[in-house]
Structure formats: structure tokens, C-alpha cells
C-alpha positions as CSV (number, residue, x, y, z in Angstrom):
1,M,59.2,26.3,18.0
2,T,57.1,25.2,20.8
3,T,54.3,22.4,21.1
4,M,51.9,25.1,21.5
5,Q,53.0,26.9,18.5
6,R,53.1,24.0,16.1
7,F,50.0,23.2,17.2
8,G,48.8,26.7,15.9
9,T,50.7,26.4,12.6
10,L,49.1,23.2,12.1
11,V,45.5,24.6,12.9
12,L,46.1,27.7,10.8
13,A,47.1,25.5,7.7
14,L,44.0,22.9,8.2
15,A,41.7,26.3,8.3
16,L,43.6,27.4,4.8
17,V,43.2,24.1,3.1
18,T,39.9,23.9,3.8
19,A,38.4,27.3,2.8
20,A,40.4,27.0,-0.4
21,C,39.0,23.6,-1.3
22,N,35.5,24.9,-0.2
23,R,35.8,28.0,-2.3
24,G,33.4,28.7,-5.8
25,D,32.2,25.3,-4.9
26,D,28.4,25.2,-5.6
27,A,26.3,21.9,-4.1
28,E,23.3,21.3,-4.6
29,L,21.7,17.8,-3.4
30,T,18.3,16.4,-4.7
31,T,16.3,13.5,-3.0
32,T,13.7,12.0,-4.5
33,T,10.8,9.7,-3.2
34,A,8.0,8.3,-6.0
35,P,4.5,8.2,-3.8
36,G,4.1,4.4,-3.1
37,S,7.8,4.1,-3.7
38,Q,10.0,1.9,-1.3
39,T,12.8,3.7,-3.8
40,T,14.5,7.1,-3.1
41,T,17.0,8.0,-5.3
42,T,20.0,11.4,-4.2
43,T,21.3,13.1,-6.7
44,A,24.5,15.6,-5.4
45,V,25.9,18.1,-8.4
46,T,29.3,19.8,-7.3
47,T,30.2,22.4,-9.6
48,T,34.2,23.2,-8.8
49,G,36.5,25.7,-10.8
50,D,37.5,22.4,-12.8
51,G,34.3,21.2,-13.9
52,T,31.1,19.5,-13.1
53,G,30.9,16.2,-11.0
54,E,27.4,14.7,-10.2
55,T,27.0,11.6,-8.3
56,T,23.4,9.7,-8.3
57,T,22.9,7.3,-5.4
58,T,19.6,4.8,-5.3
59,L,18.3,3.2,-2.3
60,E,15.7,0.4,-2.7
61,G,13.5,0.0,0.0
62,A,15.0,2.8,2.1
63,T,12.5,4.4,4.8
64,G,9.0,5.9,3.9
65,T,5.9,4.8,3.3
66,P,4.9,2.2,1.6
67,G,1.5,3.1,-1.5
68,Y,-1.9,1.9,-0.2
69,D,-5.5,2.7,-1.4
70,I,-8.7,3.3,0.8
71,I,-10.9,0.7,-1.1
72,A,-14.0,0.8,1.8
73,G,-14.9,2.6,4.8
74,D,-17.5,4.4,6.8
75,S,-16.0,7.7,8.2
76,E,-18.8,8.6,10.2
77,A,-18.1,5.3,12.6
78,G,-14.3,6.0,11.3
79,E,-13.7,2.4,10.1
80,Y,-11.7,1.8,7.2
81,V,-10.3,-0.8,5.1
82,V,-6.5,-0.3,3.4
83,L,-5.2,-2.2,0.5
84,V,-1.5,-2.6,0.1
85,E,0.5,-4.3,-3.1
86,P,1.0,-8.0,-2.3
87,G,5.0,-8.1,-1.4
88,T,6.9,-8.5,2.0
89,Y,7.1,-5.8,4.0
90,T,8.9,-4.7,7.6
91,E,7.1,-4.0,10.5
92,R,8.6,-0.4,10.0
93,D,6.1,-0.5,6.3
94,L,3.2,-1.4,8.1
95,Q,3.4,0.7,11.4
96,N,4.4,3.9,8.5
97,I,1.1,3.0,6.6
98,M,-0.9,2.7,9.7
99,E,0.9,6.2,11.6
100,D,0.0,8.2,8.1
101,L,-3.7,7.0,8.3
102,V,-3.9,8.2,11.8
103,D,-2.5,11.8,11.2
104,E,-4.7,11.7,8.0
105,Y,-8.5,10.7,9.2
106,A,-8.0,9.6,13.0
107,P,-9.6,6.5,12.5
108,V,-11.8,4.3,15.5
109,T,-10.5,1.5,13.0
110,V,-8.5,0.4,10.2
111,H,-8.1,-3.1,8.7
112,L,-4.9,-3.3,6.0
113,I,-4.8,-6.2,3.8
114,D,-3.1,-7.0,0.6
115,T,-5.9,-8.2,-1.6
116,E,-9.5,-7.2,-2.2
117,D,-11.1,-10.6,-1.4
118,A,-9.4,-10.1,1.6
119,G,-10.9,-6.6,2.2
120,D,-14.4,-7.7,1.4
121,L,-14.0,-10.7,4.2
122,V,-12.5,-8.3,6.8
123,L,-15.8,-6.8,7.3
124,K,-17.6,-9.8,7.2
125,D,-19.1,-11.3,10.6
126,E,-19.5,-14.8,10.1
127,L,-17.0,-16.2,7.8
128,T,-16.5,-20.0,6.7
129,E,-13.2,-21.9,7.2
130,A,-11.6,-21.2,3.5
131,E,-12.3,-17.4,4.1
132,Q,-10.9,-17.6,7.1
133,A,-7.7,-19.2,5.7
134,V,-7.7,-16.2,2.8
135,L,-8.3,-13.5,5.5
136,N,-5.6,-15.3,7.7
137,A,-2.8,-15.3,5.1
138,H,-4.0,-11.5,3.7
139,Y,-4.9,-9.9,6.5
140,F,-1.6,-7.8,7.9
141,A,-2.5,-5.6,10.8
142,R,-5.1,-3.2,12.5
143,I,-6.2,-0.1,14.2
144,V,-8.0,-0.4,17.3
145,E,-9.7,1.9,19.3
146,G,-8.2,4.4,17.5
147,T,-4.2,4.3,18.9
148,T,-3.4,0.6,19.4
149,L,-1.3,-1.2,16.1
150,E,-2.0,-5.0,16.0
151,F,0.1,-7.3,13.8
152,L,-2.0,-10.1,12.0
153,G,-2.0,-13.2,9.7
154,P,2.1,-13.3,8.6
155,Y,3.0,-10.7,11.0
156,G,0.8,-11.9,13.8
157,D,4.4,-12.6,16.0
158,L,5.3,-9.2,16.2
159,E,3.9,-7.1,19.8
160,S,1.1,-4.8,19.1
161,V,2.2,-1.2,19.7
162,H,0.7,2.3,20.5
163,I,0.4,4.7,17.7
164,G,-1.1,8.2,17.5
165,S,-1.7,10.9,19.9
């Protein structure tokens, strides 16, 4: 048998094994991400001639947009104050929230905070030192001019990015 014949036989055998392994299988894949959740659950169900196998995988901190609420704003002026749950967020989490808001509302300005107290302060013209300290700790990011995402407070060391169109 020549090398070419051996190779052809090997490819044919591999094709037959693959076809036999896939025959009669009915696979179903379901992925669920709860709104406002950073948990993704993936369930794969495979039915073979011998029975059913089910595998469930839960990923904490998976990609997605964390939940948020618009607590103040003026749609005519395009300015919104957005509240997220207190917690630690990645740069990508904050960017996902802001991109979601830009896509949905086309705002000019968005303020992203994690406490209602900071929400009251963010629109205030003049702040006391104590109020500024609260804002510095709880004001995460803002969109200016509709497309520039600036990181603030605990995320202030991150560089601004362009989002939206």
C-alpha cells in the first residue's frame, strides 16, 4: 500500500467514525442571562441512542450589561443620571452600560453613579467639601458631547474612550 492509499484510507475511516458518532444525536444548547445580572447559565442537552446527558455551566462575571436605572434626567436636553448597584465594576462593564444608553437614548450627557445621594449631587452647581467627597467616591463615569466616555472617581485612572456613532 502506498503512502497516498494509506492517507486516503485514514481519511475515509475518520469520516466514517465521525458520521457514526454524530448519527442520531440531537443536541440543544440554551444560554440564559438574567437582566441586570452578571451571571450566565448555559445548558447543553445531548440525546444519543443510549439516553440523555445534560451539562449545565454557570459563569459568574460573564460579559453583559450590568443592571441600571435612570433616576433623573431631561430627555429634551439629553441629560440623564443613571444609578447602578454599589459594587466593583470593570471598565468593560461601565462601557457596556454607557453604550447601551447611547444606543437607546442618544444622550448628550450621562452621569453614572452608584448611590442616590451622589445622584442628587451630580446635578448640583456648587458642592461643599463633604458633598464633593461623596461624589468623588460614587461618580464612576460620564458621557459628554454624546460620544466621549470619561471615567471618574474610583475609575479616574482609566483613559477616556469614544463610544457610539
